[in-house]
PDB file with SEQRES, HELIX, SHEET and CRYST1 records, atoms N, CA, C and O in Angstrom:
SEQRES   1 A   72  MET LEU ASP ARG THR ARG ASP LEU VAL ASP LEU THR GLU          
SEQRES   2 A   72  GLU ASP LEU GLN ALA SER ARG LYS ILE LEU ARG GLN TYR          
SEQRES   3 A   72  GLY ASN LEU SER ALA ALA THR VAL LEU PHE ILE LEU ASP          
SEQRES   4 A   72  GLU ILE MET ARG THR GLY ASN PRO GLN ILE GLY ASP LEU          
SEQRES   5 A   72  GLY VAL MET VAL ALA VAL GLY PRO GLY PHE ALA ALA GLU          
SEQRES   6 A   72  ALA ALA LEU LEU ARG TRP VAL                                  
HELIX    1 AA1 LEU A    2  VAL A    9  1                                   8    
HELIX    2 AA2 GLN A   17  TYR A   26  1                                  10    
HELIX    3 AA3 SER A   30  ALA A   32  5                                   3    
HELIX    4 AA4 THR A   33  THR A   44  1                                  12    
SHEET    1 AA1 2 LEU A  52  VAL A  58  0                                        
SHEET    2 AA1 2 ALA A  64  ARG A  70 -1                                        
CRYST1    1.000    1.000    1.000  90.00  90.00  90.00 P 1           1          
ATOM      1  N   MET A   1       9.666   5.984   1.795  1.00  0.00           N  
ATOM      2  CA  MET A   1       9.636   4.759   0.880  1.00  0.00           C  
ATOM      3  C   MET A   1       8.534   4.721  -0.010  1.00  0.00           C  
ATOM      4  O   MET A   1       8.707   4.379  -1.179  1.00  0.00           O  
ATOM      5  N   LEU A   2       7.298   5.071   0.471  1.00  0.00           N  
ATOM      6  CA  LEU A   2       6.178   5.133  -0.408  1.00  0.00           C  
ATOM      7  C   LEU A   2       6.256   6.057  -1.590  1.00  0.00           C  
ATOM      8  O   LEU A   2       5.770   5.784  -2.688  1.00  0.00           O  
ATOM      9  N   ASP A   3       6.897   7.165  -1.301  1.00  0.00           N  
ATOM     10  CA  ASP A   3       7.011   8.136  -2.455  1.00  0.00           C  
ATOM     11  C   ASP A   3       7.974   7.647  -3.470  1.00  0.00           C  
ATOM     12  O   ASP A   3       7.739   7.775  -4.671  1.00  0.00           O  
ATOM     13  N   ARG A   4       9.040   7.096  -3.022  1.00  0.00           N  
ATOM     14  CA  ARG A   4      10.021   6.548  -4.029  1.00  0.00           C  
ATOM     15  C   ARG A   4       9.453   5.417  -4.788  1.00  0.00           C  
ATOM     16  O   ARG A   4       9.576   5.366  -6.012  1.00  0.00           O  
ATOM     17  N   THR A   5       8.828   4.495  -4.103  1.00  0.00           N  
ATOM     18  CA  THR A   5       8.125   3.337  -4.798  1.00  0.00           C  
ATOM     19  C   THR A   5       7.172   3.810  -5.706  1.00  0.00           C  
ATOM     20  O   THR A   5       7.153   3.316  -6.834  1.00  0.00           O  
ATOM     21  N   ARG A   6       6.311   4.761  -5.372  1.00  0.00           N  
ATOM     22  CA  ARG A   6       5.350   5.340  -6.278  1.00  0.00           C  
ATOM     23  C   ARG A   6       5.970   5.815  -7.560  1.00  0.00           C  
ATOM     24  O   ARG A   6       5.499   5.519  -8.659  1.00  0.00           O  
ATOM     25  N   ASP A   7       7.092   6.596  -7.383  1.00  0.00           N  
ATOM     26  CA  ASP A   7       7.810   7.143  -8.575  1.00  0.00           C  
ATOM     27  C   ASP A   7       8.360   6.033  -9.462  1.00  0.00           C  
ATOM     28  O   ASP A   7       8.145   6.033 -10.674  1.00  0.00           O  
ATOM     29  N   LEU A   8       9.088   5.065  -8.837  1.00  0.00           N  
ATOM     30  CA  LEU A   8       9.775   4.039  -9.487  1.00  0.00           C  
ATOM     31  C   LEU A   8       8.881   3.079 -10.370  1.00  0.00           C  
ATOM     32  O   LEU A   8       9.270   2.609 -11.439  1.00  0.00           O  
ATOM     33  N   VAL A   9       7.584   2.825  -9.784  1.00  0.00           N  
ATOM     34  CA  VAL A   9       6.768   1.770 -10.482  1.00  0.00           C  
ATOM     35  C   VAL A   9       5.481   2.576 -11.041  1.00  0.00           C  
ATOM     36  O   VAL A   9       4.499   1.942 -11.430  1.00  0.00           O  
ATOM     37  N   ASP A  10       5.507   3.817 -11.069  1.00  0.00           N  
ATOM     38  CA  ASP A  10       4.426   4.601 -11.724  1.00  0.00           C  
ATOM     39  C   ASP A  10       3.083   4.339 -11.017  1.00  0.00           C  
ATOM     40  O   ASP A  10       2.105   4.137 -11.737  1.00  0.00           O  
ATOM     41  N   LEU A  11       2.941   4.322  -9.706  1.00  0.00           N  
ATOM     42  CA  LEU A  11       1.785   4.320  -9.062  1.00  0.00           C  
ATOM     43  C   LEU A  11       1.128   5.625  -8.918  1.00  0.00           C  
ATOM     44  O   LEU A  11       1.749   6.662  -9.152  1.00  0.00           O  
ATOM     45  N   THR A  12      -0.175   5.622  -8.520  1.00  0.00           N  
ATOM     46  CA  THR A  12      -0.933   6.874  -8.254  1.00  0.00           C  
ATOM     47  C   THR A  12      -0.986   6.989  -6.697  1.00  0.00           C  
ATOM     48  O   THR A  12      -0.702   6.039  -5.968  1.00  0.00           O  
ATOM     49  N   GLU A  13      -1.341   8.124  -6.272  1.00  0.00           N  
ATOM     50  CA  GLU A  13      -1.633   8.403  -4.837  1.00  0.00           C  
ATOM     51  C   GLU A  13      -2.827   7.434  -4.305  1.00  0.00           C  
ATOM     52  O   GLU A  13      -2.874   6.952  -3.173  1.00  0.00           O  
ATOM     53  N   GLU A  14      -3.758   7.248  -5.314  1.00  0.00           N  
ATOM     54  CA  GLU A  14      -4.891   6.344  -4.991  1.00  0.00           C  
ATOM     55  C   GLU A  14      -4.475   5.005  -4.685  1.00  0.00           C  
ATOM     56  O   GLU A  14      -5.038   4.343  -3.813  1.00  0.00           O  
ATOM     57  N   ASP A  15      -3.375   4.520  -5.462  1.00  0.00           N  
ATOM     58  CA  ASP A  15      -2.745   3.138  -5.185  1.00  0.00           C  
ATOM     59  C   ASP A  15      -2.221   3.060  -3.875  1.00  0.00           C  
ATOM     60  O   ASP A  15      -2.175   1.972  -3.302  1.00  0.00           O  
ATOM     61  N   LEU A  16      -1.804   4.143  -3.318  1.00  0.00           N  
ATOM     62  CA  LEU A  16      -1.110   4.080  -1.949  1.00  0.00           C  
ATOM     63  C   LEU A  16      -1.993   4.530  -0.845  1.00  0.00           C  
ATOM     64  O   LEU A  16      -1.529   4.701   0.282  1.00  0.00           O  
ATOM     65  N   GLN A  17      -3.288   4.737  -1.125  1.00  0.00           N  
ATOM     66  CA  GLN A  17      -4.170   5.226  -0.091  1.00  0.00           C  
ATOM     67  C   GLN A  17      -4.331   4.446   1.101  1.00  0.00           C  
ATOM     68  O   GLN A  17      -4.347   5.035   2.182  1.00  0.00           O  
ATOM     69  N   ALA A  18      -4.466   3.069   1.044  1.00  0.00           N  
ATOM     70  CA  ALA A  18      -4.497   2.170   2.100  1.00  0.00           C  
ATOM     71  C   ALA A  18      -3.275   2.198   2.990  1.00  0.00           C  
ATOM     72  O   ALA A  18      -3.352   2.221   4.218  1.00  0.00           O  
ATOM     73  N   SER A  19      -2.054   2.196   2.253  1.00  0.00           N  
ATOM     74  CA  SER A  19      -0.745   2.270   2.948  1.00  0.00           C  
ATOM     75  C   SER A  19      -0.645   3.524   3.771  1.00  0.00           C  
ATOM     76  O   SER A  19      -0.296   3.460   4.949  1.00  0.00           O  
ATOM     77  N   ARG A  20      -0.941   4.664   3.187  1.00  0.00           N  
ATOM     78  CA  ARG A  20      -0.879   5.858   3.882  1.00  0.00           C  
ATOM     79  C   ARG A  20      -1.838   5.831   5.148  1.00  0.00           C  
ATOM     80  O   ARG A  20      -1.430   6.239   6.235  1.00  0.00           O  
ATOM     81  N   LYS A  21      -2.936   5.411   5.001  1.00  0.00           N  
ATOM     82  CA  LYS A  21      -3.986   5.410   6.007  1.00  0.00           C  
ATOM     83  C   LYS A  21      -3.501   4.614   7.219  1.00  0.00           C  
ATOM     84  O   LYS A  21      -3.580   5.087   8.352  1.00  0.00           O  
ATOM     85  N   ILE A  22      -3.002   3.411   6.974  1.00  0.00           N  
ATOM     86  CA  ILE A  22      -2.586   2.537   8.072  1.00  0.00           C  
ATOM     87  C   ILE A  22      -1.426   3.112   8.755  1.00  0.00           C  
ATOM     88  O   ILE A  22      -1.398   3.125   9.986  1.00  0.00           O  
ATOM     89  N   LEU A  23      -0.391   3.627   8.002  1.00  0.00           N  
ATOM     90  CA  LEU A  23       0.731   4.256   8.580  1.00  0.00           C  
ATOM     91  C   LEU A  23       0.341   5.417   9.424  1.00  0.00           C  
ATOM     92  O   LEU A  23       0.928   5.623  10.487  1.00  0.00           O  
ATOM     93  N   ARG A  24      -0.700   6.251   8.969  1.00  0.00           N  
ATOM     94  CA  ARG A  24      -1.141   7.389   9.750  1.00  0.00           C  
ATOM     95  C   ARG A  24      -1.816   6.851  11.114  1.00  0.00           C  
ATOM     96  O   ARG A  24      -1.556   7.416  12.176  1.00  0.00           O  
ATOM     97  N   GLN A  25      -2.578   5.883  11.064  1.00  0.00           N  
ATOM     98  CA  GLN A  25      -3.325   5.222  12.156  1.00  0.00           C  
ATOM     99  C   GLN A  25      -2.394   4.647  13.178  1.00  0.00           C  
ATOM    100  O   GLN A  25      -2.464   4.969  14.364  1.00  0.00           O  
ATOM    101  N   TYR A  26      -1.518   3.787  12.705  1.00  0.00           N  
ATOM    102  CA  TYR A  26      -0.887   2.880  13.581  1.00  0.00           C  
ATOM    103  C   TYR A  26       0.673   3.145  13.646  1.00  0.00           C  
ATOM    104  O   TYR A  26       1.336   2.610  14.534  1.00  0.00           O  
ATOM    105  N   GLY A  27       1.209   3.906  12.777  1.00  0.00           N  
ATOM    106  CA  GLY A  27       2.689   4.003  12.638  1.00  0.00           C  
ATOM    107  C   GLY A  27       3.287   2.837  11.972  1.00  0.00           C  
ATOM    108  O   GLY A  27       2.623   1.996  11.367  1.00  0.00           O  
ATOM    109  N   ASN A  28       4.544   2.817  12.102  1.00  0.00           N  
ATOM    110  CA  ASN A  28       5.302   1.678  11.336  1.00  0.00           C  
ATOM    111  C   ASN A  28       5.330   0.535  12.292  1.00  0.00           C  
ATOM    112  O   ASN A  28       5.873   0.635  13.393  1.00  0.00           O  
ATOM    113  N   LEU A  29       4.751  -0.539  11.877  1.00  0.00           N  
ATOM    114  CA  LEU A  29       4.674  -1.769  12.661  1.00  0.00           C  
ATOM    115  C   LEU A  29       5.703  -2.878  12.097  1.00  0.00           C  
ATOM    116  O   LEU A  29       5.590  -4.086  12.303  1.00  0.00           O  
ATOM    117  N   SER A  30       6.662  -2.296  11.396  1.00  0.00           N  
ATOM    118  CA  SER A  30       7.693  -3.210  10.773  1.00  0.00           C  
ATOM    119  C   SER A  30       7.062  -4.099   9.761  1.00  0.00           C  
ATOM    120  O   SER A  30       6.146  -3.658   9.066  1.00  0.00           O  
ATOM    121  N   ALA A  31       7.472  -5.279   9.634  1.00  0.00           N  
ATOM    122  CA  ALA A  31       6.960  -6.240   8.623  1.00  0.00           C  
ATOM    123  C   ALA A  31       5.458  -6.501   8.764  1.00  0.00           C  
ATOM    124  O   ALA A  31       4.795  -6.736   7.754  1.00  0.00           O  
ATOM    125  N   ALA A  32       4.899  -6.470   9.970  1.00  0.00           N  
ATOM    126  CA  ALA A  32       3.521  -6.605  10.187  1.00  0.00           C  
ATOM    127  C   ALA A  32       2.537  -5.565   9.456  1.00  0.00           C  
ATOM    128  O   ALA A  32       1.358  -5.794   9.186  1.00  0.00           O  
ATOM    129  N   THR A  33       3.165  -4.507   9.217  1.00  0.00           N  
ATOM    130  CA  THR A  33       2.367  -3.363   8.556  1.00  0.00           C  
ATOM    131  C   THR A  33       1.606  -3.928   7.284  1.00  0.00           C  
ATOM    132  O   THR A  33       0.451  -3.565   7.057  1.00  0.00           O  
ATOM    133  N   VAL A  34       2.184  -4.705   6.565  1.00  0.00           N  
ATOM    134  CA  VAL A  34       1.644  -5.173   5.282  1.00  0.00           C  
ATOM    135  C   VAL A  34       0.261  -5.932   5.576  1.00  0.00           C  
ATOM    136  O   VAL A  34      -0.688  -5.876   4.794  1.00  0.00           O  
ATOM    137  N   LEU A  35       0.244  -6.604   6.708  1.00  0.00           N  
ATOM    138  CA  LEU A  35      -1.044  -7.380   7.037  1.00  0.00           C  
ATOM    139  C   LEU A  35      -2.144  -6.431   7.370  1.00  0.00           C  
ATOM    140  O   LEU A  35      -3.297  -6.647   6.998  1.00  0.00           O  
ATOM    141  N   PHE A  36      -1.808  -5.397   8.058  1.00  0.00           N  
ATOM    142  CA  PHE A  36      -2.814  -4.363   8.257  1.00  0.00           C  
ATOM    143  C   PHE A  36      -3.252  -3.664   7.093  1.00  0.00           C  
ATOM    144  O   PHE A  36      -4.424  -3.291   7.041  1.00  0.00           O  
ATOM    145  N   ILE A  37      -2.405  -3.420   6.082  1.00  0.00           N  
ATOM    146  CA  ILE A  37      -2.713  -2.813   4.860  1.00  0.00           C  
ATOM    147  C   ILE A  37      -3.580  -3.786   3.994  1.00  0.00           C  
ATOM    148  O   ILE A  37      -4.562  -3.378   3.374  1.00  0.00           O  
ATOM    149  N   LEU A  38      -3.195  -5.020   3.980  1.00  0.00           N  
ATOM    150  CA  LEU A  38      -3.978  -6.036   3.208  1.00  0.00           C  
ATOM    151  C   LEU A  38      -5.374  -6.099   3.735  1.00  0.00           C  
ATOM    152  O   LEU A  38      -6.333  -6.111   2.964  1.00  0.00           O  
ATOM    153  N   ASP A  39      -5.511  -6.141   5.067  1.00  0.00           N  
ATOM    154  CA  ASP A  39      -6.917  -6.091   5.680  1.00  0.00           C  
ATOM    155  C   ASP A  39      -7.658  -4.956   5.272  1.00  0.00           C  
ATOM    156  O   ASP A  39      -8.840  -5.124   4.971  1.00  0.00           O  
ATOM    157  N   GLU A  40      -7.124  -3.759   5.211  1.00  0.00           N  
ATOM    158  CA  GLU A  40      -7.744  -2.504   4.807  1.00  0.00           C  
ATOM    159  C   GLU A  40      -8.173  -2.598   3.373  1.00  0.00           C  
ATOM    160  O   GLU A  40      -9.255  -2.115   3.038  1.00  0.00           O  
ATOM    161  N   ILE A  41      -7.400  -3.182   2.520  1.00  0.00           N  
ATOM    162  CA  ILE A  41      -7.684  -3.273   1.059  1.00  0.00           C  
ATOM    163  C   ILE A  41      -8.820  -4.293   0.882  1.00  0.00           C  
ATOM    164  O   ILE A  41      -9.709  -4.107   0.052  1.00  0.00           O  
ATOM    165  N   MET A  42      -8.774  -5.400   1.696  1.00  0.00           N  
ATOM    166  CA  MET A  42      -9.774  -6.412   1.545  1.00  0.00           C  
ATOM    167  C   MET A  42     -11.151  -5.906   2.074  1.00  0.00           C  
ATOM    168  O   MET A  42     -12.210  -6.323   1.606  1.00  0.00           O  
ATOM    169  N   ARG A  43     -11.081  -5.019   3.035  1.00  0.00           N  
ATOM    170  CA  ARG A  43     -12.385  -4.449   3.543  1.00  0.00           C  
ATOM    171  C   ARG A  43     -12.942  -3.279   2.774  1.00  0.00           C  
ATOM    172  O   ARG A  43     -14.155  -3.099   2.674  1.00  0.00           O  
ATOM    173  N   THR A  44     -12.013  -2.461   2.216  1.00  0.00           N  
ATOM    174  CA  THR A  44     -12.583  -1.232   1.685  1.00  0.00           C  
ATOM    175  C   THR A  44     -12.047  -0.989   0.240  1.00  0.00           C  
ATOM    176  O   THR A  44     -12.544  -0.097  -0.448  1.00  0.00           O  
ATOM    177  N   GLY A  45     -11.055  -1.762  -0.214  1.00  0.00           N  
ATOM    178  CA  GLY A  45     -10.405  -1.434  -1.506  1.00  0.00           C  
ATOM    179  C   GLY A  45     -11.034  -2.033  -2.723  1.00  0.00           C  
ATOM    180  O   GLY A  45     -10.659  -1.728  -3.856  1.00  0.00           O  
ATOM    181  N   ASN A  46     -12.143  -3.020  -2.444  1.00  0.00           N  
ATOM    182  CA  ASN A  46     -12.856  -3.570  -3.556  1.00  0.00           C  
ATOM    183  C   ASN A  46     -12.042  -4.265  -4.594  1.00  0.00           C  
ATOM    184  O   ASN A  46     -12.226  -4.022  -5.787  1.00  0.00           O  
ATOM    185  N   PRO A  47     -11.088  -5.180  -4.158  1.00  0.00           N  
ATOM    186  CA  PRO A  47     -10.407  -5.839  -5.170  1.00  0.00           C  
ATOM    187  C   PRO A  47     -11.279  -6.697  -6.016  1.00  0.00           C  
ATOM    188  O   PRO A  47     -12.250  -7.261  -5.512  1.00  0.00           O  
ATOM    189  N   GLN A  48     -10.980  -6.827  -7.286  1.00  0.00           N  
ATOM    190  CA  GLN A  48     -11.655  -7.613  -8.230  1.00  0.00           C  
ATOM    191  C   GLN A  48     -10.992  -8.908  -8.614  1.00  0.00           C  
ATOM    192  O   GLN A  48      -9.772  -9.020  -8.493  1.00  0.00           O  
ATOM    193  N   ILE A  49     -11.741  -9.899  -9.075  1.00  0.00           N  
ATOM    194  CA  ILE A  49     -11.103 -11.160  -9.456  1.00  0.00           C  
ATOM    195  C   ILE A  49     -10.066 -10.816 -10.529  1.00  0.00           C  
ATOM    196  O   ILE A  49     -10.324 -10.025 -11.436  1.00  0.00           O  
ATOM    197  N   GLY A  50      -8.939 -11.407 -10.405  1.00  0.00           N  
ATOM    198  CA  GLY A  50      -7.896 -11.099 -11.355  1.00  0.00           C  
ATOM    199  C   GLY A  50      -6.945 -10.002 -11.151  1.00  0.00           C  
ATOM    200  O   GLY A  50      -5.913  -9.887 -11.811  1.00  0.00           O  
ATOM    201  N   ASP A  51      -7.344  -9.125 -10.140  1.00  0.00           N  
ATOM    202  CA  ASP A  51      -6.493  -7.967  -9.795  1.00  0.00           C  
ATOM    203  C   ASP A  51      -5.221  -8.495  -9.207  1.00  0.00           C  
ATOM    204  O   ASP A  51      -5.198  -9.531  -8.543  1.00  0.00           O  
ATOM    205  N   LEU A  52      -4.112  -7.734  -9.473  1.00  0.00           N  
ATOM    206  CA  LEU A  52      -2.816  -8.126  -8.886  1.00  0.00           C  
ATOM    207  C   LEU A  52      -2.427  -7.079  -7.872  1.00  0.00           C  
ATOM    208  O   LEU A  52      -2.840  -5.920  -7.897  1.00  0.00           O  
ATOM    209  N   GLY A  53      -1.576  -7.596  -6.953  1.00  0.00           N  
ATOM    210  CA  GLY A  53      -1.159  -6.658  -5.968  1.00  0.00           C  
ATOM    211  C   GLY A  53       0.304  -7.152  -5.556  1.00  0.00           C  
ATOM    212  O   GLY A  53       0.657  -8.314  -5.761  1.00  0.00           O  
ATOM    213  N   VAL A  54       1.080  -6.259  -5.002  1.00  0.00           N  
ATOM    214  CA  VAL A  54       2.351  -6.633  -4.573  1.00  0.00           C  
ATOM    215  C   VAL A  54       2.463  -6.084  -3.031  1.00  0.00           C  
ATOM    216  O   VAL A  54       2.111  -4.954  -2.693  1.00  0.00           O  
ATOM    217  N   MET A  55       2.962  -6.988  -2.234  1.00  0.00           N  
ATOM    218  CA  MET A  55       3.187  -6.747  -0.825  1.00  0.00           C  
ATOM    219  C   MET A  55       4.649  -6.693  -0.557  1.00  0.00           C  
ATOM    220  O   MET A  55       5.352  -7.673  -0.806  1.00  0.00           O  
ATOM    221  N   VAL A  56       5.117  -5.652  -0.088  1.00  0.00           N  
ATOM    222  CA  VAL A  56       6.637  -5.568   0.191  1.00  0.00           C  
ATOM    223  C   VAL A  56       6.759  -5.006   1.675  1.00  0.00           C  
ATOM    224  O   VAL A  56       6.096  -4.030   2.025  1.00  0.00           O  
ATOM    225  N   ALA A  57       7.559  -5.605   2.456  1.00  0.00           N  
ATOM    226  CA  ALA A  57       7.792  -5.279   3.761  1.00  0.00           C  
ATOM    227  C   ALA A  57       9.266  -5.137   4.012  1.00  0.00           C  
ATOM    228  O   ALA A  57      10.005  -6.022   3.581  1.00  0.00           O  
ATOM    229  N   VAL A  58       9.741  -4.176   4.626  1.00  0.00           N  
ATOM    230  CA  VAL A  58      11.131  -3.958   4.963  1.00  0.00           C  
ATOM    231  C   VAL A  58      11.381  -4.017   6.474  1.00  0.00           C  
ATOM    232  O   VAL A  58      10.790  -3.194   7.174  1.00  0.00           O  
ATOM    233  N   GLY A  59      12.150  -4.859   7.011  1.00  0.00           N  
ATOM    234  CA  GLY A  59      12.237  -4.963   8.452  1.00  0.00           C  
ATOM    235  C   GLY A  59      13.608  -4.388   8.834  1.00  0.00           C  
ATOM    236  O   GLY A  59      14.218  -3.727   7.994  1.00  0.00           O  
ATOM    237  N   PRO A  60      14.120  -4.595  10.033  1.00  0.00           N  
ATOM    238  CA  PRO A  60      15.308  -4.034  10.558  1.00  0.00           C  
ATOM    239  C   PRO A  60      16.507  -4.718   9.812  1.00  0.00           C  
ATOM    240  O   PRO A  60      16.385  -5.862   9.373  1.00  0.00           O  
ATOM    241  N   GLY A  61      17.569  -4.061   9.687  1.00  0.00           N  
ATOM    242  CA  GLY A  61      18.786  -4.552   8.996  1.00  0.00           C  
ATOM    243  C   GLY A  61      18.486  -4.623   7.595  1.00  0.00           C  
ATOM    244  O   GLY A  61      17.961  -3.675   7.011  1.00  0.00           O  
ATOM    245  N   PHE A  62      18.807  -5.760   6.994  1.00  0.00           N  
ATOM    246  CA  PHE A  62      18.463  -6.049   5.477  1.00  0.00           C  
ATOM    247  C   PHE A  62      17.286  -6.977   5.351  1.00  0.00           C  
ATOM    248  O   PHE A  62      17.104  -7.535   4.269  1.00  0.00           O  
ATOM    249  N   ALA A  63      16.535  -7.176   6.278  1.00  0.00           N  
ATOM    250  CA  ALA A  63      15.362  -8.071   6.205  1.00  0.00           C  
ATOM    251  C   ALA A  63      14.306  -7.363   5.201  1.00  0.00           C  
ATOM    252  O   ALA A  63      13.973  -6.181   5.300  1.00  0.00           O  
ATOM    253  N   ALA A  64      13.887  -8.160   4.335  1.00  0.00           N  
ATOM    254  CA  ALA A  64      12.773  -7.712   3.372  1.00  0.00           C  
ATOM    255  C   ALA A  64      11.966  -8.923   2.868  1.00  0.00           C  
ATOM    256  O   ALA A  64      12.545  -9.971   2.578  1.00  0.00           O  
ATOM    257  N   GLU A  65      10.607  -8.782   2.761  1.00  0.00           N  
ATOM    258  CA  GLU A  65       9.817  -9.768   2.283  1.00  0.00           C  
ATOM    259  C   GLU A  65       9.024  -9.180   1.130  1.00  0.00           C  
ATOM    260  O   GLU A  65       8.757  -7.979   1.097  1.00  0.00           O  
ATOM    261  N   ALA A  66       8.637 -10.058   0.156  1.00  0.00           N  
ATOM    262  CA  ALA A  66       7.772  -9.531  -0.944  1.00  0.00           C  
ATOM    263  C   ALA A  66       6.927 -10.716  -1.409  1.00  0.00           C  
ATOM    264  O   ALA A  66       7.347 -11.873  -1.405  1.00  0.00           O  
ATOM    265  N   ALA A  67       5.720 -10.353  -1.806  1.00  0.00           N  
ATOM    266  CA  ALA A  67       4.717 -11.421  -2.375  1.00  0.00           C  
ATOM    267  C   ALA A  67       3.906 -10.745  -3.489  1.00  0.00           C  
ATOM    268  O   ALA A  67       3.489  -9.597  -3.342  1.00  0.00           O  
ATOM    269  N   LEU A  68       3.689 -11.439  -4.573  1.00  0.00           N  
ATOM    270  CA  LEU A  68       2.780 -11.150  -5.578  1.00  0.00           C  
ATOM    271  C   LEU A  68       1.479 -11.737  -5.171  1.00  0.00           C  
ATOM    272  O   LEU A  68       1.410 -12.897  -4.766  1.00  0.00           O  
ATOM    273  N   LEU A  69       0.366 -10.898  -5.278  1.00  0.00           N  
ATOM    274  CA  LEU A  69      -0.931 -11.437  -4.958  1.00  0.00           C  
ATOM    275  C   LEU A  69      -1.902 -11.370  -6.167  1.00  0.00           C  
ATOM    276  O   LEU A  69      -1.809 -10.439  -6.967  1.00  0.00           O  
ATOM    277  N   ARG A  70      -2.697 -12.206  -6.289  1.00  0.00           N  
ATOM    278  CA  ARG A  70      -3.729 -12.244  -7.371  1.00  0.00           C  
ATOM    279  C   ARG A  70      -5.079 -12.569  -6.651  1.00  0.00           C  
ATOM    280  O   ARG A  70      -5.151 -13.551  -5.911  1.00  0.00           O  
ATOM    281  N   TRP A  71      -6.096 -11.784  -6.857  1.00  0.00           N  
ATOM    282  CA  TRP A  71      -7.410 -11.937  -6.200  1.00  0.00           C  
ATOM    283  C   TRP A  71      -8.093 -12.983  -7.046  1.00  0.00           C  
ATOM    284  O   TRP A  71      -8.034 -12.912  -8.273  1.00  0.00           O  
ATOM    285  N   VAL A  72      -8.805 -14.051  -6.363  1.00  0.00           N  
ATOM    286  CA  VAL A  72      -9.526 -15.064  -7.064  1.00  0.00           C  
ATOM    287  C   VAL A  72     -10.946 -15.143  -6.446  1.00  0.00           C  
ATOM    288  O   VAL A  72     -11.766 -15.950  -6.883  1.00  0.00           O  
TER     289      VAL A  72                                                      
END                                                                             
């Protein structure tokens, strides 16, 4: 899913670094994975005021959540 998302919205591998790290360390935690990734970005990603982010989680079946984030 990361590769397809990267290609569809023109992300770089650097954009997906935190996601890949968390998935490597913990595996797929279903929807909770995004919270681990958000924590990783907040601790090491150096988000700047005004930066935007998108969190998307896909759960079992057709469950999906999405949120647009803006750092303040």
